Each structure stands twice: as C-alpha cells, then as structure tokens.
FIKOLZA-1660 file (N, C-alpha, C; in steps of 0.1 Angstrom, whole numbers, plus 5000, padded with zeros to 4 digits):
% residues 212
   i   px   py   pz ch aa at
   1 5007 4990 4999  A  M  N
   1 4999 5003 4998  A  M CA
   1 5011 5017 5004  A  M  C
   2 5004 5024 4992  A  T  N
   2 5012 5035 4991  A  T CA
   2 5013 5046 4998  A  T  C
   3 5021 5046 5001  A  E  N
   3 5022 5053 5021  A  E CA
   3 5024 5068 5018  A  E  C
   4 5013 5076 5025  A  T  N
   4 5011 5089 5019  A  T CA
   4 5008 5100 5034  A  T  C
   5 5017 5109 5033  A  I  N
   5 5019 5119 5041  A  I CA
   5 5018 5129 5040  A  I  C
   6 5005 5136 5046  A  T  N
   6 5005 5151 5045  A  T CA
   6 4998 5159 5026  A  T  C
   7 4995 5143 5022  A  G  N
   7 4984 5143 5007  A  G CA
   7 4998 5144 4998  A  G  C
   8 5011 5140 5001  A  I  N
   8 5023 5135 4994  A  I CA
   8 5024 5122 4995  A  I  C
   9 5023 5117 4981  A  Q  N
   9 5027 5103 4981  A  Q CA
   9 5044 5096 4980  A  Q  C
  10 5049 5086 4988  A  I  N
  10 5062 5084 4990  A  I CA
  10 5062 5074 4979  A  I  C
  11 5071 5074 4967  A  P  N
  11 5072 5069 4956  A  P CA
  11 5074 5052 4960  A  P  C
  12 5070 5040 4959  A  D  N
  12 5067 5030 4960  A  D CA
  12 5072 5023 4949  A  D  C
  13 5081 5025 4938  A  S  N
  13 5086 5013 4928  A  S CA
  13 5094 5008 4933  A  S  C
  14 5102 4996 4927  A  A  N
  14 5115 4987 4928  A  A CA
  14 5124 4994 4932  A  A  C
  15 5123 5008 4926  A  M  N
  15 5139 5014 4929  A  M CA
  15 5135 5026 4942  A  M  C
  16 5126 5029 4941  A  A  N
  16 5126 5036 4949  A  A CA
  16 5126 5033 4968  A  A  C
  17 5120 5016 4966  A  K  N
  17 5123 5012 4975  A  K CA
  17 5137 5005 4978  A  K  C
  18 5147 5001 4971  A  D  N
  18 5156 5004 4972  A  D CA
  18 5168 5009 4975  A  D  C
  19 5160 5024 4970  A  A  N
  19 5169 5037 4977  A  A CA
  19 5166 5040 4993  A  A  C
  20 5158 5035 4996  A  T  N
  20 5152 5033 5011  A  T CA
  20 5163 5026 5017  A  T  C
  21 5163 5014 5012  A  T  N
  21 5167 5004 5018  A  T CA
  21 5179 5009 5020  A  T  C
  22 5193 5012 5011  A  L  N
  22 5200 5015 5013  A  L CA
  22 5208 5025 5020  A  L  C
  23 5195 5037 5024  A  L  N
  23 5200 5046 5028  A  L CA
  23 5194 5038 5044  A  L  C
  24 5186 5033 5046  A  R  N
  24 5179 5026 5062  A  R CA
  24 5198 5021 5063  A  R  C
  25 5202 5011 5053  A  D  N
  25 5218 5000 5059  A  D CA
  25 5226 5014 5061  A  D  C
  26 5230 5023 5052  A  V  N
  26 5240 5032 5055  A  V CA
  26 5240 5046 5064  A  V  C
  27 5229 5050 5071  A  A  N
  27 5228 5059 5074  A  A CA
  27 5226 5061 5087  A  A  C
  28 5223 5063 5094  A  S  N
  28 5221 5074 5109  A  S CA
  28 5208 5076 5110  A  S  C
  29 5199 5072 5118  A  Q  N
  29 5184 5075 5122  A  Q CA
  29 5181 5090 5115  A  Q  C
  30 5191 5098 5119  A  L  N
  30 5190 5114 5123  A  L CA
  30 5188 5117 5101  A  L  C
  31 5203 5106 5094  A  V  N
  31 5204 5112 5085  A  V CA
  31 5188 5107 5072  A  V  C
  32 5186 5096 5079  A  Y  N
  32 5175 5088 5075  A  Y CA
  32 5162 5097 5076  A  Y  C
  33 5156 5105 5088  A  D  N
  33 5146 5113 5088  A  D CA
  33 5146 5128 5079  A  D  C
  34 5158 5131 5085  A  H  N
  34 5160 5142 5075  A  H CA
  34 5161 5141 5061  A  H  C
  35 5164 5132 5056  A  S  N
  35 5160 5132 5039  A  S CA
  35 5148 5125 5039  A  S  C
  36 5143 5120 5046  A  R  N
  36 5125 5118 5040  A  R CA
  36 5121 5129 5043  A  R  C
  37 5122 5139 5049  A  R  N
  37 5115 5151 5054  A  R CA
  37 5120 5163 5042  A  R  C
  38 5131 5159 5039  A  V  N
  38 5135 5169 5030  A  V CA
  38 5130 5164 5014  A  V  C
  39 5126 5151 5008  A  F  N
  39 5115 5151 5001  A  F CA
  39 5103 5152 5005  A  F  C
  40 5098 5154 5014  A  L  N
  40 5084 5159 5018  A  L CA
  40 5081 5172 5016  A  L  C
  41 5093 5180 5026  A  F  N
  41 5092 5195 5021  A  F CA
  41 5094 5201 5005  A  F  C
  42 5105 5192 4999  A  A  N
  42 5106 5195 4986  A  A CA
  42 5090 5192 4977  A  A  C
  43 5085 5183 4976  A  A  N
  43 5068 5175 4970  A  A CA
  43 5059 5189 4974  A  A  C
  44 5061 5194 4988  A  L  N
  44 5048 5203 4986  A  L CA
  44 5053 5216 4981  A  L  C
  45 5067 5219 4984  A  S  N
  45 5066 5232 4973  A  S CA
  45 5065 5227 4963  A  S  C
  46 5070 5216 4956  A  G  N
  46 5064 5214 4941  A  G CA
  46 5053 5218 4939  A  G  C
  47 5043 5211 4949  A  Q  N
  47 5031 5210 4945  A  Q CA
  47 5024 5229 4950  A  Q  C
  48 5028 5236 4954  A  R  N
  48 5026 5250 4957  A  R CA
  48 5028 5250 4946  A  R  C
  49 5041 5251 4942  A  D  N
  49 5041 5262 4930  A  D CA
  49 5040 5257 4919  A  D  C
  50 5031 5247 4918  A  G  N
  50 5028 5235 4907  A  G CA
  50 5038 5233 4898  A  G  C
  51 5049 5233 4898  A  L  N
  51 5062 5225 4892  A  L CA
  51 5055 5214 4888  A  L  C
  52 5063 5210 4871  A  D  N
  52 5060 5200 4867  A  D CA
  52 5072 5186 4871  A  D  C
  53 5078 5183 4880  A  Y  N
  53 5085 5174 4883  A  Y CA
  53 5081 5157 4885  A  Y  C
  54 5100 5151 4886  A  D  N
  54 5098 5138 4886  A  D CA
  54 5093 5130 4897  A  D  C
  55 5084 5127 4906  A  P  N
  55 5084 5123 4921  A  P CA
  55 5096 5106 4921  A  P  C
  56 5096 5100 4914  A  E  N
  56 5111 5094 4921  A  E CA
  56 5123 5099 4918  A  E  C
  57 5128 5107 4906  A  L  N
  57 5138 5115 4903  A  L CA
  57 5142 5123 4921  A  L  C
  58 5131 5130 4923  A  L  N
  58 5129 5137 4938  A  L CA
  58 5137 5127 4947  A  L  C
  59 5128 5118 4944  A  Y  N
  59 5130 5111 4955  A  Y CA
  59 5145 5105 4962  A  Y  C
  60 5150 5100 4947  A  I  N
  60 5163 5097 4947  A  I CA
  60 5172 5108 4956  A  I  C
  61 5173 5120 4947  A  G  N
  61 5179 5132 4946  A  G CA
  61 5178 5134 4964  A  G  C
  62 5165 5134 4969  A  T  N
  62 5167 5134 4982  A  T CA
  62 5169 5128 4997  A  T  C
  63 5165 5112 4989  A  M  N
  63 5175 5102 4996  A  M CA
  63 5189 5100 4997  A  M  C
  64 5196 5105 4983  A  F  N
  64 5207 5102 4987  A  F CA
  64 5219 5115 4989  A  F  C
  65 5210 5125 4993  A  H  N
  65 5219 5139 4988  A  H CA
  65 5230 5141 5002  A  H  C
  66 5227 5132 5016  A  D  N
  66 5235 5134 5022  A  D CA
  66 5246 5123 5022  A  D  C
  67 5243 5110 5014  A  L  N
  67 5256 5098 5013  A  L CA
  67 5266 5100 5016  A  L  C
  68 5272 5112 5016  A  G  N
  68 5286 5115 5013  A  G CA
  68 5288 5116 5027  A  G  C
  69 5276 5118 5036  A  L  N
  69 5283 5121 5052  A  L CA
  69 5285 5107 5057  A  L  C
  70 5280 5095 5052  A  T  N
  70 5283 5083 5053  A  T CA
  70 5291 5079 5057  A  T  C
  71 5296 5068 5068  A  E  N
  71 5313 5064 5066  A  E CA
  71 5309 5053 5047  A  E  C
  72 5306 5046 5046  A  R  N
  72 5301 5036 5033  A  R CA
  72 5310 5047 5023  A  R  C
  73 5301 5056 5020  A  Y  N
  73 5302 5062 5010  A  Y CA
  73 5310 5079 5009  A  Y  C
  74 5316 5076 5021  A  R  N
  74 5322 5090 5021  A  R CA
  74 5340 5092 5017  A  R  C
  75 5343 5102 5010  A  R  N
  75 5357 5098 5002  A  R CA
  75 5365 5113 5014  A  R  C
  76 5382 5111 5008  A  T  N
  76 5382 5123 5016  A  T CA
  76 5392 5134 5008  A  T  C
  77 5389 5130 4992  A  D  N
  77 5391 5141 4979  A  D CA
  77 5385 5148 4973  A  D  C
  78 5371 5151 4976  A  Q  N
  78 5365 5157 4967  A  Q CA
  78 5355 5160 4978  A  Q  C
  79 5342 5168 4980  A  R  N
  79 5327 5176 4988  A  R CA
  79 5317 5164 4987  A  R  C
  80 5317 5161 4999  A  F  N
  80 5307 5157 5000  A  F CA
  80 5293 5149 4993  A  F  C
  81 5289 5164 4989  A  E  N
  81 5285 5165 4978  A  E CA
  81 5282 5153 4966  A  E  C
  82 5299 5155 4959  A  I  N
  82 5301 5147 4950  A  I CA
  82 5299 5135 4955  A  I  C
  83 5308 5132 4965  A  D  N
  83 5303 5113 4968  A  D CA
  83 5288 5117 4968  A  D  C
  84 5279 5118 4971  A  A  N
  84 5264 5116 4973  A  A CA
  84 5261 5116 4956  A  A  C
  85 5263 5124 4950  A  A  N
  85 5260 5124 4934  A  A CA
  85 5264 5113 4922  A  A  C
  86 5275 5113 4927  A  D  N
  86 5286 5102 4916  A  D CA
  86 5277 5088 4920  A  D  C
  87 5277 5086 4931  A  E  N
  87 5263 5071 4937  A  E CA
  87 5250 5073 4934  A  E  C
  88 5244 5081 4930  A  S  N
  88 5229 5084 4926  A  S CA
  88 5231 5077 4908  A  S  C
  89 5242 5086 4908  A  R  N
  89 5242 5087 4888  A  R CA
  89 5247 5066 4891  A  R  C
  90 5257 5060 4900  A  R  N
  90 5254 5048 4898  A  R CA
  90 5239 5035 4897  A  R  C
  91 5237 5042 4911  A  F  N
  91 5227 5039 4915  A  F CA
  91 5215 5036 4904  A  F  C
  92 5214 5052 4898  A  L  N
  92 5204 5051 4888  A  L CA
  92 5205 5043 4875  A  L  C
  93 5219 5047 4872  A  G  N
  93 5223 5036 4860  A  G CA
  93 5216 5021 4858  A  G  C
  94 5219 5012 4873  A  S  N
  94 5215 5000 4875  A  S CA
  94 5200 4996 4871  A  S  C
  95 5193 5008 4871  A  Y  N
  95 5177 5009 4864  A  Y CA
  95 5178 5014 4856  A  Y  C
  96 5191 5018 4845  A  G  N
  96 5186 5018 4838  A  G CA
  96 5183 5032 4830  A  G  C
  97 5185 5040 4838  A  I  N
  97 5186 5057 4838  A  I CA
  97 5194 5063 4840  A  I  C
  98 5199 5068 4827  A  D  N
  98 5210 5079 4830  A  D CA
  98 5207 5090 4813  A  D  C
  99 5216 5098 4810  A  G  N
  99 5216 5108 4804  A  G CA
  99 5210 5120 4810  A  G  C
 100 5201 5126 4804  A  E  N
 100 5193 5137 4810  A  E CA
 100 5193 5139 4819  A  E  C
 101 5184 5125 4828  A  A  N
 101 5178 5126 4839  A  A CA
 101 5185 5119 4851  A  A  C
 102 5198 5116 4849  A  A  N
 102 5206 5109 4859  A  A CA
 102 5212 5123 4859  A  A  C
 103 5217 5134 4849  A  D  N
 103 5225 5144 4851  A  D CA
 103 5211 5153 4863  A  D  C
 104 5197 5155 4857  A  R  N
 104 5195 5162 4867  A  R CA
 104 5190 5157 4881  A  R  C
 105 5197 5146 4886  A  V  N
 105 5192 5139 4899  A  V CA
 105 5208 5143 4905  A  V  C
 106 5220 5143 4897  A  W  N
 106 5234 5142 4901  A  W CA
 106 5235 5157 4905  A  W  C
 107 5229 5168 4893  A  N  N
 107 5230 5184 4898  A  N CA
 107 5222 5184 4915  A  N  C
 108 5210 5177 4911  A  A  N
 108 5204 5182 4926  A  A CA
 108 5213 5181 4936  A  A  C
 109 5220 5168 4938  A  I  N
 109 5224 5168 4951  A  I CA
 109 5236 5176 4946  A  I  C
 110 5247 5177 4939  A  A  N
 110 5262 5182 4938  A  A CA
 110 5258 5199 4943  A  A  C
 111 5246 5205 4938  A  L  N
 111 5243 5217 4941  A  L CA
 111 5232 5223 4952  A  L  C
 112 5235 5209 4961  A  H  N
 112 5222 5215 4970  A  H CA
 112 5227 5224 4981  A  H  C
 113 5243 5226 4985  A  T  N
 113 5246 5235 4995  A  T CA
 113 5251 5244 4987  A  T  C
 114 5249 5248 4981  A  T  N
 114 5253 5259 4964  A  T CA
 114 5242 5270 4965  A  T  C
 115 5237 5279 4973  A  P  N
 115 5232 5288 4972  A  P CA
 115 5225 5295 4959  A  P  C
 116 5214 5297 4957  A  E  N
 116 5205 5300 4948  A  E CA
 116 5208 5294 4934  A  E  C
 117 5220 5295 4930  A  I  N
 117 5219 5284 4914  A  I CA
 117 5212 5274 4910  A  I  C
 118 5212 5265 4921  A  P  N
 118 5202 5251 4918  A  P CA
 118 5186 5259 4916  A  P  C
 119 5181 5268 4927  A  L  N
 119 5171 5273 4922  A  L CA
 119 5163 5280 4907  A  L  C
 120 5170 5281 4900  A  H  N
 120 5171 5285 4885  A  H CA
 120 5173 5270 4874  A  H  C
 121 5172 5259 4877  A  M  N
 121 5176 5251 4873  A  M CA
 121 5163 5240 4869  A  M  C
 122 5164 5230 4868  A  A  N
 122 5151 5221 4868  A  A CA
 122 5145 5217 4880  A  A  C
 123 5136 5214 4880  A  P  N
 123 5122 5216 4889  A  P CA
 123 5127 5202 4900  A  P  C
 124 5139 5194 4900  A  E  N
 124 5142 5187 4909  A  E CA
 124 5150 5191 4914  A  E  C
 125 5159 5199 4906  A  V  N
 125 5175 5206 4911  A  V CA
 125 5168 5212 4924  A  V  C
 126 5161 5223 4919  A  A  N
 126 5151 5234 4929  A  A CA
 126 5148 5228 4939  A  A  C
 127 5142 5214 4937  A  L  N
 127 5131 5216 4951  A  L CA
 127 5142 5205 4960  A  L  C
 128 5153 5198 4958  A  V  N
 128 5166 5195 4963  A  V CA
 128 5168 5204 4975  A  V  C
 129 5171 5214 4968  A  T  N
 129 5178 5225 4974  A  T CA
 129 5166 5233 4984  A  T  C
 130 5152 5230 4978  A  R  N
 130 5145 5239 4985  A  R CA
 130 5139 5233 5002  A  R  C
 131 5139 5220 4995  A  G  N
 131 5137 5210 5014  A  G CA
 131 5147 5209 5020  A  G  C
 132 5159 5209 5013  A  V  N
 132 5171 5215 5023  A  V CA
 132 5172 5222 5034  A  V  C
 133 5167 5234 5022  A  E  N
 133 5165 5249 5031  A  E CA
 133 5160 5247 5036  A  E  C
 134 5147 5245 5037  A  L  N
 134 5134 5242 5040  A  L CA
 134 5143 5234 5063  A  L  C
 135 5141 5219 5059  A  D  N
 135 5144 5214 5072  A  D CA
 135 5155 5218 5074  A  D  C
 136 5169 5223 5073  A  V  N
 136 5182 5229 5081  A  V CA
 136 5182 5242 5082  A  V  C
 137 5180 5248 5075  A  L  N
 137 5175 5264 5075  A  L CA
 137 5161 5271 5081  A  L  C
 138 5157 5264 5078  A  G  N
 138 5143 5274 5082  A  G CA
 138 5138 5281 5072  A  G  C
 139 5146 5279 5062  A  I  N
 139 5140 5284 5049  A  I CA
 139 5122 5285 5040  A  I  C
 140 5117 5293 5040  A  G  N
 140 5108 5286 5034  A  G CA
 140 5098 5279 5046  A  G  C
 141 5099 5288 5060  A  Y  N
 141 5092 5272 5071  A  Y CA
 141 5075 5279 5069  A  Y  C
 142 5073 5291 5067  A  D  N
 142 5060 5301 5068  A  D CA
 142 5050 5296 5054  A  D  C
 143 5060 5290 5043  A  A  N
 143 5055 5290 5034  A  A CA
 143 5043 5276 5031  A  A  C
 144 5046 5265 5043  A  I  N
 144 5042 5255 5042  A  I CA
 144 5026 5255 5058  A  I  C
 145 5018 5249 5057  A  T  N
 145 5013 5251 5072  A  T CA
 145 5018 5247 5082  A  T  C
 146 5009 5250 5091  A  D  N
 146 5013 5246 5104  A  D CA
 146 5009 5229 5104  A  D  C
 147 4999 5227 5098  A  E  N
 147 4993 5208 5099  A  E CA
 147 5003 5203 5089  A  E  C
 148 5004 5210 5081  A  Q  N
 148 5018 5204 5073  A  Q CA
 148 5029 5196 5079  A  Q  C
 149 5035 5210 5080  A  R  N
 149 5044 5208 5088  A  R CA
 149 5047 5198 5103  A  R  C
 150 5033 5193 5109  A  A  N
 150 5031 5190 5124  A  A CA
 150 5033 5168 5115  A  A  C
 151 5023 5171 5110  A  A  N
 151 5023 5158 5097  A  A CA
 151 5037 5149 5096  A  A  C
 152 5044 5159 5084  A  V  N
 152 5062 5154 5081  A  V CA
 152 5062 5151 5098  A  V  C
 153 5067 5159 5106  A  I  N
 153 5076 5157 5119  A  I CA
 153 5070 5146 5125  A  I  C
 154 5060 5146 5126  A  A  N
 154 5050 5133 5137  A  A CA
 154 5057 5120 5126  A  A  C
 155 5055 5122 5111  A  A  N
 155 5062 5104 5104  A  A CA
 155 5075 5105 5106  A  A  C
 156 5085 5114 5112  A  H  N
 156 5100 5117 5110  A  H CA
 156 5102 5126 5118  A  H  C
 157 5107 5124 5132  A  P  N
 157 5106 5135 5143  A  P CA
 157 5122 5138 5140  A  P  C
 158 5125 5152 5148  A  R  N
 158 5138 5162 5148  A  R CA
 158 5143 5162 5160  A  R  C
 159 5140 5150 5167  A  P  N
 159 5147 5157 5183  A  P CA
 159 5160 5161 5185  A  P  C
 160 5164 5170 5192  A  D  N
 160 5179 5178 5190  A  D CA
 160 5186 5177 5177  A  D  C
 161 5176 5183 5160  A  F  N
 161 5182 5181 5153  A  F CA
 161 5191 5191 5154  A  F  C
 162 5191 5206 5151  A  K  N
 162 5201 5217 5152  A  K CA
 162 5217 5208 5154  A  K  C
 163 5215 5205 5165  A  N  N
 163 5226 5203 5170  A  N CA
 163 5232 5190 5165  A  N  C
 164 5223 5178 5163  A  Q  N
 164 5225 5167 5158  A  Q CA
 164 5230 5166 5144  A  Q  C
 165 5228 5173 5135  A  I  N
 165 5229 5179 5121  A  I CA
 165 5242 5184 5116  A  I  C
 166 5246 5190 5126  A  I  N
 166 5258 5199 5128  A  I CA
 166 5269 5191 5134  A  I  C
 167 5263 5180 5143  A  A  N
 167 5279 5169 5146  A  A CA
 167 5279 5156 5134  A  A  C
 168 5269 5154 5127  A  A  N
 168 5269 5146 5117  A  A CA
 168 5275 5154 5106  A  A  C
 169 5277 5164 5100  A  F  N
 169 5283 5178 5093  A  F CA
 169 5297 5177 5096  A  F  C
 170 5302 5172 5106  A  T  N
 170 5318 5179 5109  A  T CA
 170 5318 5165 5109  A  T  C
 171 5314 5153 5114  A  D  N
 171 5318 5139 5115  A  D CA
 171 5323 5138 5094  A  D  C
 172 5314 5138 5089  A  G  N
 172 5316 5137 5072  A  G CA
 172 5328 5144 5068  A  G  C
 173 5325 5156 5072  A  L  N
 173 5338 5167 5069  A  L CA
 173 5352 5171 5074  A  L  C
 174 5353 5167 5087  A  K  N
 174 5367 5169 5095  A  K CA
 174 5378 5163 5090  A  K  C
 175 5374 5152 5079  A  D  N
 175 5388 5149 5076  A  D CA
 175 5392 5151 5062  A  D  C
 176 5383 5162 5058  A  R  N
 176 5388 5167 5041  A  R CA
 176 5382 5179 5043  A  R  C
 177 5392 5190 5049  A  P  N
 177 5383 5202 5053  A  P CA
 177 5387 5211 5044  A  P  C
 178 5397 5209 5034  A  H  N
 178 5400 5216 5022  A  H CA
 178 5390 5219 5017  A  H  C
 179 5375 5206 5012  A  T  N
 179 5368 5202 5006  A  T CA
 179 5359 5215 5008  A  T  C
 180 5358 5221 5017  A  T  N
 180 5350 5232 5026  A  T CA
 180 5353 5245 5018  A  T  C
 181 5361 5246 5014  A  F  N
 181 5364 5262 5004  A  F CA
 181 5355 5262 4993  A  F  C
 182 5351 5277 4997  A  G  N
 182 5343 5281 4984  A  G CA
 182 5323 5274 4990  A  G  C
 183 5321 5269 5003  A  N  N
 183 5307 5263 5001  A  N CA
 183 5306 5264 5016  A  N  C
 184 5290 5267 5018  A  V  N
 184 5290 5269 5035  A  V CA
 184 5291 5258 5046  A  V  C
 185 5297 5248 5039  A  K  N
 185 5306 5236 5050  A  K CA
 185 5320 5248 5061  A  K  C
 186 5323 5255 5048  A  A  N
 186 5333 5259 5058  A  A CA
 186 5328 5264 5076  A  A  C
 187 5318 5272 5072  A  D  N
 187 5312 5276 5083  A  D CA
 187 5311 5265 5095  A  D  C
 188 5304 5252 5093  A  V  N
 188 5307 5242 5102  A  V CA
 188 5318 5234 5110  A  V  C
 189 5331 5238 5101  A  L  N
 189 5343 5234 5102  A  L CA
 189 5350 5242 5113  A  L  C
 190 5339 5256 5107  A  A  N
 190 5346 5270 5119  A  A CA
 190 5339 5269 5135  A  A  C
 191 5326 5269 5131  A  H  N
 191 5320 5268 5144  A  H CA
 191 5330 5252 5157  A  H  C
 192 5325 5246 5144  A  T  N
 192 5331 5230 5157  A  T CA
 192 5345 5219 5161  A  T  C
 193 5355 5228 5149  A  Q  N
 193 5374 5225 5149  A  Q CA
 193 5381 5236 5150  A  Q  C
 194 5387 5235 5166  A  P  N
 194 5390 5242 5172  A  P CA
 194 5405 5241 5159  A  P  C
 195 5408 5253 5158  A  G  N
 195 5424 5256 5151  A  G CA
 195 5419 5254 5136  A  G  C
 196 5405 5253 5132  A  F  N
 196 5406 5249 5117  A  F CA
 196 5408 5269 5109  A  F  C
 197 5411 5267 5098  A  T  N
 197 5415 5280 5094  A  T CA
 197 5409 5279 5077  A  T  C
 198 5403 5288 5077  A  R  N
 198 5397 5288 5062  A  R CA
 198 5406 5292 5051  A  R  C
 199 5404 5287 5037  A  M  N
 199 5415 5288 5028  A  M CA
 199 5408 5302 5020  A  M  C
 200 5415 5315 5016  A  N  N
 200 5414 5324 5015  A  N CA
 200 5413 5328 4999  A  N  C
 201 5404 5331 4993  A  F  N
 201 5403 5340 4980  A  F CA
 201 5413 5343 4975  A  F  C
 202 5409 5355 4979  A  V  N
 202 5421 5369 4977  A  V CA
 202 5437 5363 4981  A  V  C
 203 5437 5353 4994  A  E  N
 203 5457 5348 4997  A  E CA
 203 5458 5337 4980  A  E  C
 204 5448 5333 4981  A  I  N
 204 5451 5322 4969  A  I CA
 204 5452 5330 4959  A  I  C
 205 5449 5341 4953  A  I  N
 205 5448 5348 4942  A  I CA
 205 5466 5356 4943  A  I  C
 206 5466 5361 4952  A  Q  N
 206 5481 5367 4957  A  Q CA
 206 5492 5362 4954  A  Q  C
 207 5487 5350 4962  A  N  N
 207 5508 5338 4961  A  N CA
 207 5504 5328 4955  A  N  C
 208 5499 5331 4938  A  S  N
 208 5493 5319 4928  A  S CA
 208 5508 5324 4918  A  S  C
 209 5510 5311 4916  A  A  N
 209 5524 5310 4905  A  A CA
 209 5529 5323 4895  A  A  C
 210 5516 5330 4892  A  W  N
 210 5520 5344 4881  A  W CA
 210 5526 5357 4888  A  W  C
 211 5534 5360 4883  A  P  N
 211 5545 5370 4889  A  P CA
 211 5538 5384 4890  A  P  C
 212 5522 5384 4884  A  E  N
 212 5520 5398 4884  A  E CA
 212 5502 5395 4880  A  E  C
% end
C-alpha cells in the first residue's frame, strides 16, 4: 500500500524501495529522517508552485543527498556532495536511467549546498535545495501550513536536530576540510573544529605562481 504523508505519496517502485533500503543500511536515523523530510518538504514546495517534476527522481535526489556523510560512501579527496551525486548516478544506471534524467539528480545533489544557483535549474534540482533549505535552515518555514509541518515531523521526528545535524556534518567533513572551500560547510568546521583555518580566495590569488 502506498504511504501518504500530508497528501504527498512516497514513491513505492522497486527503485524507490531499494533507495530507501540503501539509505537505511548506511545512514543514521538522523540522516534517514532528515532525508525523508527533505523529500516531503520538496514535494510540498513543488505542489504549491505547480512545478512539473518527476517524483521518483526527486525521491532519489533527496534520499541520496547526504550519502557522502556516511562512512560507506564518504571519501576525503572531494566534496561530500559529489560523493553522493556520483553514487546516485551509479544507482540510477543500474535501473537503466542515464543521460539527462541522471544528470538532473546528479546536479540536484551536487549543488544542494550552493546558494541560489539550483533554484534556477530543473524542478528536481530546485526542489532538492528547497527541501534542504527548509529542513536545515528554516527557509520557507511559513510557506507550508502548521498542519503540514506537524504531519511531516510526526512521521519523521527531529529531536535535537539542530545540534545533531551540525555534528553529522562535522563528522563527515573533518577529514577533508579543504573541500569546504567556497561553500557553506566551511562555517561548520569553523564552529566545531578548533584551529580550523579557512582557505582565503584573495590569498590564493595573491600567492599564485603568476608573477603579476
């Protein structure tokens, strides 16, 4: 039977179920609940704005967006968003989904911590960012109703979420601080890691190999 939360149907194809199982297997309860809330908030935003999006691609984008924070999928040589985006492409490919559709999911995940740009892209890309912004930053909090918010949180609670998500970000990023250059995650390490020094764009220009 299809699960419905505040009027939003959770995709229940074999691919969607396998994505749910994968995330359940590798992620904490915190990341799982967060990812499901992101889907629901994203879908509510799409419904409100009348966007034409593919629910299954949106589901993969939201469920996989933080895979790069998990022990199984995180690397130390690139941004955690790319870890997750790359895995989404492999996963979709195993179901015969490639090309532009897979690109949409890759972009949605890779850009979800890059302010503004995703909002001008394909609906799935924009909506993943909308969902993340609402759940993590509270952007768009009043754009959905109290009843919708309550229904989502009843299904996927957020106990001590603010502190716990910062801790999860820190755990996934502390071994690759250089990958936070130029994105919002540098703020996390500056807040949680004593001695963390941000790379400085101006200093990189001034200290480059160019003589002038």
